[in-house]
DSSP file (Angstrom, degrees, kcal/mol; ACC not computed):
  #  RESIDUE AA STRUCTURE BP1 BP2  ACC     N-H-->O    O-->H-N    N-H-->O    O-->H-N    TCO  KAPPA ALPHA  PHI   PSI    X-CA   Y-CA   Z-CA
    1    1 A M              0   0    0      0, 0.0     2,-0.4     0, 0.0     9,-0.2   0.000 360.0 360.0 360.0 130.9 -143.8    6.8 -161.1
    2    2 A L  E     -A    9   0A   0      7,-2.9     7,-3.3     2,-0.0     2,-0.4  -0.887 360.0-149.6-106.2 133.9 -146.0    6.5 -158.1
    3    3 A S  E     +A    8   0A   0     -2,-0.4     2,-0.3     5,-0.2     5,-0.2  -0.842  15.9 178.0-104.7 142.4 -146.7    3.2 -156.5
    4    4 A G  E >   -A    7   0A   0      3,-2.2     3,-1.5    -2,-0.4    -2,-0.0  -0.793  67.4 -34.3-145.9  99.5 -149.9    2.4 -154.8
    5    5 A G  T 3  S-     0   0    0     -2,-0.3     3,-0.1     1,-0.3    -2,-0.0   0.835 121.2 -45.9  62.5  36.2 -150.6   -1.0 -153.3
    6    6 A G  T 3  S+     0   0    0      1,-0.2     2,-0.5     0, 0.0    -1,-0.3   0.161 118.2 105.2  93.5 -19.3 -148.8   -3.0 -156.0
    7    7 A N  E <   -A    4   0A   0     -3,-1.5    -3,-2.2     2,-0.0     2,-0.4  -0.835  66.2-137.2 -96.7 129.6 -150.3   -1.1 -158.9
    8    8 A A  E     -A    3   0A   0     -2,-0.5     2,-0.5    -5,-0.2    -5,-0.2  -0.704  16.3-163.9 -87.3 133.7 -148.0    1.4 -160.6
    9    9 A V  E     -A    2   0A   0     -7,-3.3    -7,-2.9    -2,-0.4     2,-0.5  -0.974   2.6-158.6-118.8 128.6 -149.4    4.8 -161.5
   10   10 A T        -     0   0    0     -2,-0.5     2,-0.4    -9,-0.2    -2,-0.0  -0.912  10.0-177.9-110.0 132.7 -147.6    7.0 -164.0
   11   11 A R        -     0   0    0     -2,-0.5     2,-0.4     2,-0.0    -2,-0.0  -0.987  10.9-153.5-128.2 139.7 -148.2   10.7 -164.1
   12   12 A R        -     0   0    0     -2,-0.4     2,-0.3   -11,-0.0    -2,-0.0  -0.919  11.1-174.4-115.0 138.8 -146.7   13.1 -166.5
   13   13 A F        -     0   0    0     -2,-0.4     2,-0.3     5,-0.0     5,-0.0  -0.950  28.8-115.6-127.4 148.3 -146.1   16.8 -165.9
   14   14 A L    >   -     0   0    0     -2,-0.3     3,-1.3     1,-0.1     4,-0.5  -0.679  25.1-131.1 -78.9 138.0 -144.8   19.6 -168.1
   15   15 A L  G >  S+     0   0    0     -2,-0.3     3,-1.1     1,-0.3    -1,-0.1   0.845 106.0  56.6 -61.3 -34.7 -141.5   20.9 -166.8
   16   16 A Q  G 3  S+     0   0    0      1,-0.2    -1,-0.3    83,-0.0    84,-0.0   0.682 100.2  60.1 -73.5 -14.9 -142.7   24.5 -167.1
   17   17 A D  G <  S+     0   0    0     -3,-1.3     2,-0.5     2,-0.0    -1,-0.2   0.593  89.1  87.2 -85.1 -10.3 -145.7   23.8 -164.8
   18   18 A L    <   -     0   0    0     -3,-1.1     3,-0.1    -4,-0.5    79,-0.0  -0.776  50.5-175.3 -95.0 129.1 -143.4   22.7 -161.9
   19   19 A D  S    S-     0   0    0     -2,-0.5     2,-0.3     1,-0.3    78,-0.2   0.849  73.2 -10.8 -83.6 -39.4 -142.1   25.3 -159.5
   20   20 A R        -     0   0    0     76,-0.1     2,-0.4     2,-0.0    -1,-0.3  -0.975  55.7-141.4-155.1 163.6 -139.9   22.9 -157.6
   21   21 A L  E     -B   95   0B   0     74,-0.8    74,-3.4    -2,-0.3     2,-0.4  -0.993  19.3-172.2-133.9 125.3 -139.2   19.3 -157.1
   22   22 A E  E     -B   94   0B   0     -2,-0.4     2,-0.3    72,-0.2    72,-0.2  -0.961   2.0-168.7-124.0 137.4 -138.4   17.8 -153.7
   23   23 A L  E     -B   93   0B   0     70,-2.5    70,-3.2    -2,-0.4     2,-0.3  -0.891  35.0 -98.3-119.2 151.0 -137.2   14.3 -152.9
   24   24 A R  E     -B   92   0B   0     -2,-0.3    68,-0.3    68,-0.2     2,-0.1  -0.518  48.4-173.8 -66.8 130.3 -137.0   12.5 -149.6
   25   25 A G  E     -     0   0B   0     66,-2.9     3,-0.1     1,-0.3    -1,-0.1  -0.191  29.7 -64.3-106.7-159.0 -133.5   12.7 -148.4
   26   26 A G  E    S-     0   0B   0      1,-0.2    65,-2.6    64,-0.1    -1,-0.3  -0.069  73.9 -58.2 -79.1-174.6 -131.6   11.3 -145.4
   27   27 A K  E     -B   90   0B   0     63,-0.2     2,-1.2     1,-0.1    63,-0.3  -0.445  44.0-133.9 -70.0 139.1 -132.3   11.9 -141.8
   28   28 A N     >  +     0   0    0     61,-3.3     4,-1.7     1,-0.2     5,-0.1  -0.731  30.2 174.1 -94.1  86.6 -132.0   15.6 -140.7
   29   29 A H  H  > S+     0   0    0     -2,-1.2     4,-2.3     1,-0.2     5,-0.2   0.842  73.5  58.1 -66.2 -35.2 -129.9   15.1 -137.6
   30   30 A R  H  > S+     0   0    0      1,-0.2     4,-2.2     2,-0.2    -1,-0.2   0.929 107.8  46.6 -61.8 -44.9 -129.5   18.9 -136.9
   31   31 A L  H  > S+     0   0    0      1,-0.2     4,-2.7     2,-0.2     5,-0.2   0.884 110.5  53.8 -64.6 -38.3 -133.3   19.4 -136.8
   32   32 A G  H  X S+     0   0    0     -4,-1.7     4,-2.6     2,-0.2    53,-0.3   0.903 109.2  47.8 -61.9 -42.0 -133.6   16.4 -134.5
   33   33 A V  H  X S+     0   0    0     -4,-2.3     4,-2.6    51,-0.3     5,-0.3   0.912 112.9  48.8 -64.9 -42.8 -131.0   17.8 -132.1
   34   34 A I  H  X S+     0   0    0     -4,-2.2     4,-2.1    -5,-0.2    -2,-0.2   0.934 115.1  43.4 -63.6 -46.8 -132.8   21.2 -132.1
   35   35 A I  H  X S+     0   0    0     -4,-2.7     4,-2.5     2,-0.2     5,-0.2   0.948 117.4  45.0 -65.7 -48.9 -136.2   19.7 -131.5
   36   36 A G  H  X S+     0   0    0     -4,-2.6     4,-2.4    -5,-0.2    45,-0.4   0.910 115.1  47.3 -63.1 -43.4 -135.1   17.3 -128.8
   37   37 A G  H  X S+     0   0    0     -4,-2.6     4,-2.4    43,-0.4     5,-0.2   0.888 112.4  49.7 -65.4 -39.6 -132.9   19.8 -127.0
   38   38 A T  H  X S+     0   0    0     -4,-2.1     4,-2.7    -5,-0.3     5,-0.3   0.931 111.8  47.4 -65.7 -45.3 -135.6   22.4 -127.0
   39   39 A I  H  X S+     0   0    0     -4,-2.5     4,-2.3    -5,-0.2     5,-0.3   0.943 113.8  48.0 -61.7 -47.1 -138.3   20.0 -125.6
   40   40 A G  H  X S+     0   0    0     -4,-2.4     4,-1.5    -5,-0.2    37,-0.3   0.913 116.5  42.6 -60.3 -44.1 -135.9   18.8 -122.9
   41   41 A G  H  X S+     0   0    0     -4,-2.4     4,-2.3    35,-0.2    -2,-0.2   0.908 115.1  47.3 -70.3 -43.2 -134.9   22.3 -121.8
   42   42 A V  H  X S+     0   0    0     -4,-2.7     4,-2.5    -5,-0.2     5,-0.2   0.911 110.9  50.8 -68.5 -42.5 -138.3   23.9 -122.0
   43   43 A V  H  X S+     0   0    0     -4,-2.3     4,-2.5    -5,-0.3     5,-0.2   0.916 112.6  47.7 -61.6 -41.1 -140.1   21.2 -120.1
   44   44 A T  H  X S+     0   0    0     -4,-1.5     4,-2.9    -5,-0.3     5,-0.2   0.907 111.4  50.1 -66.0 -41.6 -137.5   21.4 -117.3
   45   45 A L  H  X S+     0   0    0     -4,-2.3     4,-2.3     2,-0.2    -2,-0.2   0.898 112.7  46.9 -64.8 -39.3 -137.7   25.2 -117.1
   46   46 A V  H  X S+     0   0    0     -4,-2.5     4,-1.9     2,-0.2    -2,-0.2   0.961 116.7  42.4 -66.7 -50.8 -141.5   25.0 -116.8
   47   47 A A  H  X S+     0   0    0     -4,-2.5     4,-1.9     1,-0.2    -2,-0.2   0.905 117.0  48.1 -63.8 -40.6 -141.5   22.3 -114.2
   48   48 A G  H  X S+     0   0    0     -4,-2.9     4,-2.7    -5,-0.2    -1,-0.2   0.862 107.8  55.4 -67.3 -36.2 -138.6   24.0 -112.3
   49   49 A G  H  X S+     0   0    0     -4,-2.3     4,-2.0    -5,-0.2    -1,-0.2   0.879 106.7  51.0 -62.9 -37.8 -140.3   27.3 -112.5
   50   50 A I  H  X S+     0   0    0     -4,-1.9     4,-0.9     2,-0.2    -2,-0.2   0.922 111.4  47.9 -64.5 -43.4 -143.4   25.8 -110.8
   51   51 A D  H >< S+     0   0    0     -4,-1.9     3,-0.6     1,-0.2    13,-0.2   0.906 110.6  50.8 -64.1 -41.3 -141.2   24.4 -108.1
   52   52 A V  H >< S+     0   0    0     -4,-2.7     3,-1.5     1,-0.2     4,-0.2   0.881 106.5  55.3 -64.2 -37.2 -139.4   27.7 -107.5
   53   53 A S  H 3< S+     0   0    0     -4,-2.0     3,-0.5     1,-0.3    -1,-0.2   0.742 104.5  54.7 -68.4 -21.0 -142.7   29.5 -107.2
   54   54 A K  T XX S+     0   0    0     -4,-0.9     3,-1.0    -3,-0.6     4,-0.7   0.361  77.7 100.3 -90.5   4.6 -143.7   27.1 -104.5
   55   55 A N  G X4 S+     0   0    0     -3,-1.5     3,-0.7     1,-0.2    -1,-0.2   0.817  71.2  64.5 -60.6 -31.2 -140.6   27.9 -102.4
   56   56 A A  G 34 S+     0   0    0     -3,-0.5    -1,-0.2     1,-0.2    -2,-0.1   0.825 109.9  37.3 -64.0 -30.6 -142.5   30.3 -100.1
   57   57 A T  G <4 S+     0   0    0     -3,-1.0    -1,-0.2    -4,-0.1    -2,-0.2   0.470 102.4  91.1-100.3  -1.9 -144.6   27.4  -98.8
   58   58 A S  S << S-     0   0    0     -4,-0.7     5,-0.1    -3,-0.7    -3,-0.0  -0.621  85.3-102.5 -92.5 151.1 -141.9   24.8  -98.7
   59   59 A P    >   -     0   0    0      0, 0.0     3,-1.9     0, 0.0     4,-0.5  -0.378  38.9-109.0 -63.7 152.4 -139.6   24.0  -95.8
   60   60 A P  G >  S+     0   0    0      0, 0.0     3,-0.8     0, 0.0    -2,-0.1   0.806 117.1  56.0 -56.9 -32.4 -136.1   25.5  -96.3
   61   61 A D  G 3  S+     0   0    0      1,-0.2    -3,-0.0     3,-0.0     0, 0.0   0.626 108.9  47.6 -77.9 -10.1 -134.5   22.1  -96.8
   62   62 A E  G <  S+     0   0    0     -3,-1.9    -1,-0.2    -7,-0.1     2,-0.2   0.353  85.0 115.9-107.4   3.3 -136.8   21.3  -99.7
   63   63 A Q    <   -     0   0    0     -3,-0.8     2,-0.4    -4,-0.5   -11,-0.1  -0.468  53.2-147.6 -76.8 145.3 -136.5   24.6 -101.6
   64   64 A I        -     0   0    0    -13,-0.2     2,-0.2    -2,-0.2    -9,-0.1  -0.905  11.0-135.9-113.3 140.8 -134.9   24.6 -105.1
   65   65 A S     >  -     0   0    0     -2,-0.4     4,-1.6     1,-0.1     5,-0.1  -0.525  20.7-117.2 -94.0 162.2 -132.9   27.5 -106.4
   66   66 A V  H  > S+     0   0    0      1,-0.2     4,-2.4     2,-0.2     5,-0.2   0.874 115.4  58.0 -63.4 -37.0 -133.1   29.1 -109.8
   67   67 A G  H  > S+     0   0    0      1,-0.2     4,-2.3     2,-0.2    -1,-0.2   0.870 104.1  51.3 -61.8 -37.6 -129.5   28.1 -110.5
   68   68 A E  H  > S+     0   0    0      2,-0.2     4,-2.3     1,-0.2    -1,-0.2   0.885 109.7  50.1 -66.7 -38.2 -130.4   24.4 -109.9
   69   69 A V  H  X S+     0   0    0     -4,-1.6     4,-2.3     2,-0.2    -2,-0.2   0.922 111.4  48.1 -65.7 -43.3 -133.3   24.7 -112.3
   70   70 A I  H  X S+     0   0    0     -4,-2.4     4,-2.2     2,-0.2    -2,-0.2   0.911 111.9  49.4 -65.2 -41.7 -131.1   26.3 -115.0
   71   71 A A  H  X S+     0   0    0     -4,-2.3     4,-2.1     1,-0.2    -1,-0.2   0.916 112.3  47.8 -63.3 -42.0 -128.4   23.6 -114.5
   72   72 A A  H  X S+     0   0    0     -4,-2.3     4,-2.8     1,-0.2     5,-0.2   0.880 109.1  54.7 -65.0 -37.3 -131.0   20.9 -114.8
   73   73 A A  H  X S+     0   0    0     -4,-2.3     4,-2.2     2,-0.2    -2,-0.2   0.910 108.6  47.7 -64.2 -42.0 -132.4   22.5 -117.9
   74   74 A F  H  X S+     0   0    0     -4,-2.2     4,-2.0     2,-0.2    -1,-0.2   0.917 113.3  48.3 -64.7 -42.0 -129.0   22.5 -119.6
   75   75 A G  H  X S+     0   0    0     -4,-2.1     4,-2.2     1,-0.2    -2,-0.2   0.932 113.8  45.6 -63.3 -45.5 -128.5   18.9 -118.7
   76   76 A N  H  X S+     0   0    0     -4,-2.8     4,-2.7     1,-0.2    -1,-0.2   0.831 109.5  55.7 -69.7 -30.5 -131.9   17.8 -119.9
   77   77 A A  H  X S+     0   0    0     -4,-2.2     4,-2.2   -37,-0.3    -1,-0.2   0.899 108.5  48.6 -65.5 -38.8 -131.5   19.8 -123.1
   78   78 A A  H  X S+     0   0    0     -4,-2.0     4,-1.9     2,-0.2    -2,-0.2   0.923 113.2  46.3 -66.3 -43.5 -128.3   17.9 -123.8
   79   79 A I  H  X S+     0   0    0     -4,-2.2     4,-2.3     1,-0.2    -2,-0.2   0.916 112.8  50.5 -64.3 -42.2 -130.0   14.6 -123.2
   80   80 A G  H  X S+     0   0    0     -4,-2.7     4,-2.7     1,-0.2   -43,-0.4   0.866 107.9  53.8 -62.9 -36.3 -132.9   15.6 -125.3
   81   81 A G  H  X S+     0   0    0     -4,-2.2     4,-2.1   -45,-0.4    -1,-0.2   0.889 108.2  49.3 -64.7 -39.3 -130.5   16.6 -128.1
   82   82 A I  H  X S+     0   0    0     -4,-1.9     4,-1.8     2,-0.2    -2,-0.2   0.918 113.5  45.9 -65.7 -43.2 -128.9   13.2 -128.0
   83   83 A I  H  X S+     0   0    0     -4,-2.3     4,-2.0     1,-0.2    -2,-0.2   0.908 111.8  52.4 -65.3 -40.5 -132.3   11.5 -128.2
   84   84 A G  H  < S+     0   0    0     -4,-2.7   -51,-0.3     1,-0.2    -2,-0.2   0.856 106.1  54.4 -63.6 -35.3 -133.4   13.9 -131.0
   85   85 A Y  H >< S+     0   0    0     -4,-2.1     3,-1.0   -53,-0.3    -1,-0.2   0.916 110.8  45.5 -62.6 -42.5 -130.2   13.0 -133.0
   86   86 A A  H 3< S+     0   0    0     -4,-1.8    -2,-0.2     1,-0.2    -1,-0.2   0.842 119.5  40.2 -70.6 -32.9 -131.1    9.3 -132.7
   87   87 A L  T 3< S+     0   0    0     -4,-2.0    -1,-0.2    -5,-0.1    -2,-0.2  -0.106  84.8 161.4-106.3  34.2 -134.8    9.9 -133.7
   88   88 A A    <   -     0   0    0     -3,-1.0   -59,-0.2     1,-0.1    -3,-0.1  -0.212  39.0-116.8 -60.3 142.0 -134.1   12.5 -136.4
   89   89 A P        -     0   0    0      0, 0.0   -61,-3.3     0, 0.0     2,-0.3  -0.369  33.1 -98.4 -74.7 159.8 -136.9   13.2 -138.9
   90   90 A V  E     -B   27   0B   0    -63,-0.3   -63,-0.2    -2,-0.1   -64,-0.1  -0.632  43.0-145.1 -78.0 133.4 -136.4   12.5 -142.6
   91   91 A G  E     -     0   0B   0    -65,-2.6   -66,-2.9    -2,-0.3     2,-0.4  -0.348   3.5-125.5 -93.4 175.9 -135.5   15.6 -144.5
   92   92 A W  E     -B   24   0B   0    -68,-0.3     2,-0.5    -2,-0.1   -68,-0.2  -0.947  12.3-147.7-122.7 143.6 -136.4   16.7 -148.0
   93   93 A E  E     -B   23   0B   0    -70,-3.2   -70,-2.5    -2,-0.4     2,-0.5  -0.956  12.1-140.9-114.9 127.3 -133.9   17.8 -150.7
   94   94 A R  E     -B   22   0B   0     -2,-0.5   -72,-0.2   -72,-0.2   -74,-0.0  -0.735  14.2-151.2 -87.7 128.0 -134.9   20.4 -153.2
   95   95 A L  E     -B   21   0B   0    -74,-3.4   -74,-0.8    -2,-0.5     2,-0.2  -0.837  17.2-121.9 -99.4 132.8 -133.8   19.8 -156.8
   96   96 A P        -     0   0    0      0, 0.0   -76,-0.1     0, 0.0    -1,-0.0  -0.491  23.6-145.6 -72.2 142.1 -133.1   22.7 -159.0
   97   97 A L        -     0   0    0    -78,-0.2     2,-0.1    -2,-0.2   -82,-0.0  -0.865  22.4-106.5-107.5 142.5 -135.1   22.8 -162.2
   98   98 A P        -     0   0    0      0, 0.0     2,-0.3     0, 0.0    -1,-0.0  -0.423  33.8-143.4 -66.4 140.5 -133.7   24.1 -165.5
   99   99 A R              0   0    0     -2,-0.1   -83,-0.0     1,-0.1     0, 0.0  -0.806 360.0 360.0-104.7 146.5 -135.2   27.5 -166.5
  100  100 A R              0   0    0     -2,-0.3    -1,-0.1   -84,-0.0   -84,-0.0   0.408 360.0 360.0-105.6 360.0 -135.9   28.5 -170.0
């Protein structure tokens, strides 16, 4: 049964016409961690790569090393993963259908 603005709409399907049936499940925390960690790490690597490329024109005390960028990327990936866990998207669960 599908609800739409207070009015209930009923639709019937033949079982043999359905390939699959998916229902909204709980939050997909694993996907949230992957997305958040990837965004945090990639943004840091891009911004840090730009800073490292400007090292030739920067004074020696303001130069950043590749190791510092990598360490910051890992840290930001961990923070992004924690945020992604908290803001995880809703997943879908596939239900098996009987075959004839």
